[in-house]
C-alpha positions in Angstrom: -0.3 -0.4 0.5 1.5 3.6 -0.9 2.1 5.4 2.6 0.2 9.4 1.8 2.2 10.9 3.7 6.1 9.5 1.5 4.5 11.4 -2.1 5.6 13.9 -3.5 4.8 17.7 -2.2 3.1 18.7 -5.1 0.5 15.2 -5.3 -2.0 17.2 -3.9 -2.1 20.1 -6.2 -1.5 17.7 -9.4 -4.9 15.4 -8.5 -6.7 18.6 -7.9 -5.8 19.3 -11.2 -5.7 15.9 -13.6 -8.9 14.4 -11.7 -12.6 14.8 -10.4 -12.0 13.0 -7.0 -13.9 15.0 -4.9 -15.8 16.5 -6.8 -19.0 18.0 -6.5 -20.8 17.6 -9.1 -23.7 19.9 -8.1 -21.5 22.5 -7.9 -20.2 22.5 -12.1 -16.6 22.5 -11.2 -14.4 22.5 -14.2 -12.7 20.1 -16.4 -9.6 18.4 -15.7 -7.3 18.5 -17.2 -5.8 15.8 -19.5 -2.7 14.6 -20.2 -0.8 16.8 -22.3 -2.4 20.2 -21.1 -0.6 18.8 -18.0 1.9 18.2 -19.6 1.8 21.6 -20.9 1.1 23.4 -17.9 3.9 21.0 -16.1 6.9 22.9 -18.3 4.6 26.2 -18.0 5.8 25.8 -15.2 9.5 25.2 -14.7 10.2 28.2 -17.7 8.9 30.7 -14.3 10.4 28.9 -12.2 8.1 27.4 -9.8 8.7 24.9 -7.2 5.6 22.8 -8.7 2.0 22.8 -9.1 1.5 23.4 -5.1 2.4 27.1 -5.6 -0.5 27.8 -7.7 -2.9 27.1 -4.5 -4.3 29.8 -3.0 -3.3 31.9 -5.5 -6.7 33.9 -7.7 -7.2 33.5 -11.9 -5.9 36.7 -12.1 -2.7 35.9 -10.3 -2.0 32.2 -12.2 -2.9 34.5 -15.4 0.0 37.0 -14.4 2.2 34.4 -13.6 1.9 31.5 -16.2 0.2 34.0 -19.2 -2.6 31.3 -19.8 -5.5 33.6 -20.6 -8.5 34.1 -18.1 -10.5 31.1 -18.8 -8.1 28.9 -18.6 -5.8 30.0 -15.4 -9.6 30.8 -13.4 -10.3 26.6 -15.0 -7.0 25.7 -13.1 -8.2 27.9 -9.2 -11.5 26.5 -10.2 -9.5 22.8 -9.7 -7.4 23.2 -7.1 -10.3 25.6 -4.9 -11.7 21.6 -3.5 -8.6 20.9 -1.0 -11.1 19.7 0.8 -13.0 17.5 -0.5 -10.4 15.9 -1.4 -9.1 15.6 2.0 -11.6 13.6 3.0 -11.5 11.6 -0.4 -8.6 10.1 0.3 -8.9 9.0 3.5 -12.2 7.1 1.7 -10.0 5.8 -0.7 -7.1 4.4 1.6 -10.4 3.4 3.9 -10.9 1.0 0.8 -7.7 -0.4 0.3 -6.9 2.4 -3.1 -4.3 4.2 -3.7 -3.2 7.2 -5.7 0.4 7.8 -7.5 1.1 11.3 -9.7 3.9 11.1 -11.5 5.6 13.8 -9.6 5.8 10.5 -7.4 9.2 8.1 -6.6 6.9 5.7 -6.8 5.5 6.8 -10.4 5.9 3.4 -12.6 9.1 4.9 -14.7 8.5 3.0 -17.3 4.8 4.9 -18.4 7.1 7.5 -18.3 9.7 6.8 -20.1 7.0 5.0 -23.1 4.8 7.7 -23.4 5.9 11.2 -22.9 3.8 14.1 -22.7 0.3 11.1 -22.7 1.6 9.5 -19.6 -1.3 9.6 -17.1 -0.7 12.7 -14.5 -2.7 10.3 -12.5 -2.8 7.0 -11.4 -5.8 4.9 -8.8 -4.8 1.6 -8.2 -4.8 -1.6 -5.4 -2.0 -4.2 -4.4 1.3 -3.5 -4.4 2.3 -0.6 -6.8 5.7 -1.9 -7.7 5.2 -4.8 -9.5 3.9 -1.7 -12.1 7.3 -1.2 -12.4 8.1 -4.7 -13.4 6.4 -5.2 -16.5 5.7 -8.8 -18.0 3.5 -10.4 -21.2 0.4 -7.9 -22.0 -2.0 -10.8 -23.8 -4.8 -8.5 -25.4 -7.3 -9.1 -27.9 -11.3 -8.9 -28.8 -14.1 -9.3 -26.3 -16.0 -11.7 -29.3 -12.9 -14.3 -29.2 -13.6 -17.4 -30.5 -12.4 -20.8 -29.4 -10.1 -21.2 -31.0 -8.6 -17.4 -29.4 -9.7 -18.3 -26.0 -7.6 -21.5 -25.8 -4.5 -20.2 -26.7 -4.8 -17.1 -24.4 -5.0 -19.4 -21.7 -2.1 -21.8 -22.9 0.1 -18.6 -23.2 -1.1 -17.0 -20.0 -0.7 -20.1 -18.1 3.0 -21.2 -19.0 3.7 -17.2 -18.9 2.2 -17.6 -15.1 4.8 -21.1 -14.7 7.4 -19.5 -15.8 7.2 -16.7 -13.6 6.3 -13.6 -15.8 3.3 -11.6 -14.9 0.5 -11.4 -17.8 -0.9 -7.0 -18.4 -4.0 -7.4 -19.3 -6.9 -5.0 -19.9 -9.5 -6.3 -17.6 -12.5 -6.3 -20.0 -13.9 -9.7 -20.6 -13.1 -12.0 -23.8 -9.4 -12.8 -23.9 -8.6 -10.0 -21.2 -10.3 -12.1 -17.9 -9.5 -15.4 -19.9 -5.8 -14.6 -19.7 -6.4 -13.1 -16.2 -7.7 -15.9 -14.7 -5.5 -18.5 -16.6 -2.7 -16.9 -15.0 -4.5 -16.9 -11.7 -5.3 -19.7 -11.9 -1.9 -21.5 -12.7 -0.2 -19.7 -9.1 0.8 -16.2 -11.8 0.5 -13.1 -11.2 -1.4 -9.9 -12.8 -1.3 -6.4 -13.5 -4.8 -5.4 -14.6 -5.0 -2.4 -16.7 -8.9 -1.3 -15.8 -11.3 0.7 -18.3 -13.4 1.8 -15.4 -12.7 3.0 -12.0 -10.5 0.5 -9.2 -13.2 0.5 -6.7 -16.3 -0.7 -9.0 -13.9 -3.7 -9.6 -12.8 -4.0 -6.2 -16.3 -4.7 -5.4 -16.5 -8.2 -6.9 -15.4 -10.0 -3.7 -13.1 -12.7 -5.7 -11.3 -9.7 -6.8 -11.3 -8.4 -3.7 -9.4 -11.7 -2.2 -6.8 -11.8 -5.6 -5.6 -8.5 -4.5 -4.6 -9.1 -1.1 -3.2 -12.2 -1.5 -0.9 -9.9 -3.8 -1.2 -12.2 -7.2 -3.5 -8.7 -8.3 -2.1 -5.7 -8.7 -5.2 -3.2 -10.1 -4.8 0.5 -11.5 -6.8 2.6 -13.3 -6.1 6.5 -15.0 -9.8 7.3 -14.2 -11.8 8.2 -11.1 -12.4 5.2 -8.5 -15.9 5.2 -9.3 -16.1 5.7 -12.8 -17.8 3.3 -15.1 -17.0 1.5 -18.1 -17.0 2.8 -21.4 -15.8 2.6 -24.9 -14.0 5.7 -24.9 -12.0 4.7 -21.6 -11.4 1.2 -23.1 -9.3 3.3 -25.8 -7.5 5.5 -23.8 -6.3 3.4 -20.9 -5.0 0.8 -24.1 -1.5 2.2 -24.3 -0.9 2.0 -20.4 -0.9 -2.0 -21.3 1.3 -1.5 -23.5 3.4 0.6 -21.7 3.7 -2.1 -18.5 4.4 -4.4 -20.0 7.9 -6.1 -22.0 6.0 -7.8 -25.2 2.7 -7.8 -26.0 0.3 -11.0 -27.9 -2.2 -9.8 -30.1 -4.6 -12.9 -29.7 -7.5 -11.5 -31.8 -8.4 -8.2 -33.5 -10.7 -7.2 -35.9 -10.2 -5.0 -39.8 -9.2 -1.3 -39.4 -11.6 -0.5 -36.2 -12.9 -1.8 -32.5 -10.2 -1.1 -29.5 -8.1 -4.0 -30.3 -7.2 -2.4 -33.3 -6.5 0.8 -32.9 -4.4 -0.7 -30.1 -2.0 -2.4 -31.5 -1.5 -0.2 -33.8 -0.5 2.5 -31.7 1.5 0.8 -29.9 3.3 -0.9 -33.4 3.6 2.6 -34.3 4.2 4.1 -30.6 7.4 2.0 -30.7 6.8 1.3 -26.8 7.2 -2.7 -27.1 7.4 -5.0 -29.4 3.8 -6.4 -30.9 3.5 -10.2 -31.5 0.5 -11.0 -33.5 -1.2 -14.4 -33.0 -0.3 -16.4 -36.4 -2.2 -19.5 -38.4 -4.4 -20.8 -39.7 -8.0 -20.3 -38.4 -6.6 -16.8 -36.7 -9.0 -13.6 -37.7 -8.1 -11.0 -40.8 -7.3 -8.7 -38.5 -4.2 -10.6 -37.6 -2.9 -10.8 -40.6 -3.2 -7.0 -41.3 -1.6 -6.1 -38.3 1.2 -8.2 -39.7 1.3 -6.1 -41.9 1.3 -2.9 -40.6 4.4 -3.4 -38.8 3.9 -6.7 -36.0 5.3 -9.3 -35.9 4.2 -13.6 -36.9 3.9 -15.3 -33.5 3.0 -18.4 -35.3 0.2 -21.0 -33.3 1.0 -24.8 -34.4 2.9 -26.7 -32.1 2.6 -24.2 -28.6 2.1 -25.5 -26.7 5.2 -24.5 -24.1 5.1 -24.8 -20.7 7.3 -22.4 -19.7 7.0 -19.1 -21.4 9.7 -16.1 -20.6 9.9 -12.2 -22.3 13.2 -13.7 -23.7 10.9 -16.5 -25.3 8.7 -14.4 -27.3 11.3 -11.8 -28.1 12.7 -14.8 -30.3 9.7 -14.1 -32.5 10.1 -10.9 -33.3 11.0 -8.8 -35.9 14.7 -7.0 -36.1 12.9 -3.8 -36.1 10.8 -5.1 -32.9 13.9 -6.5 -30.9 15.1 -2.8 -31.6 12.0 -1.0 -29.0 13.2 -3.5 -26.3 16.7 -3.0 -25.8 15.9 1.4 -26.1 13.8 3.7 -24.6 14.0 7.4 -24.6 13.8 8.8 -21.5 11.3 11.5 -21.0 11.5 14.3 -17.5 8.5 15.0 -17.1 9.1 13.5 -12.9 11.6 15.7 -12.9 10.5 18.9 -13.7 10.1 19.5 -10.3 13.1 20.2 -7.2 11.3 19.6 -3.5 
């Protein structure tokens, strides 16, 4: 569990600016900042020699505008978001009582692979439950369609079980279909799972089995969305990049062609070069899989795939030369070093 007292001095201000935690919806609070808007503000604060967003707390909208030159409308937005500090304190205490932690991009415990790989698209605030340090251990991402066929599910279960037996975490998205099949198979084989949720963590923890798995240390849940946020297709699309960025290698089991969350997320990961992306290949795979291979993913043949254990290194052996180079290099991002303590 994260010790809230160990968070960065800027953490409360970042949570206020970049999440809707503690929001009184009836009061019409301003829309929180997204990752790119946050990154732009963080850069402006650095240029003006602010210690961090904590220095904005207590300033009027006019003072914020004069300091940063962001315009009255944007300065008013910042002021409105920062003005709910009292509500935030109560909400953080409530979340802690439910075993939910919060991390910001200014905190030492924030997973460095997200900041390194996603840059300005790294979520400034994460909510989670379980061992947060597991988020930087890597693993094998297993993703695919919510409407997968029996062959895809069977392959998923073999792969996730083999990863678990080899001591490699499985990273997946917590949605029905391939995601849930991978997570259940890994847990059944005694492995560990990182679940990147398309909804709020608090909602998922309402399930008793999930709470037990988290308490046992087998599962860590993480989400960039407020703890009570409902599932939405947009949220699922938005969290896809986190699944890839938290892994060392990704396997796409089943994808439609040209649309859908799996297709979009895989294509984004291939273009972004975050991790090598392997695509299940064989006679019975959907057309979307073959199309993703044409788009730059690496073929992962399914014929004869009966390995007892599977490691990241094993899968990297199937990656193309280009994909292998992705695993060996990363462009560091300096967002975590923007502010001095």
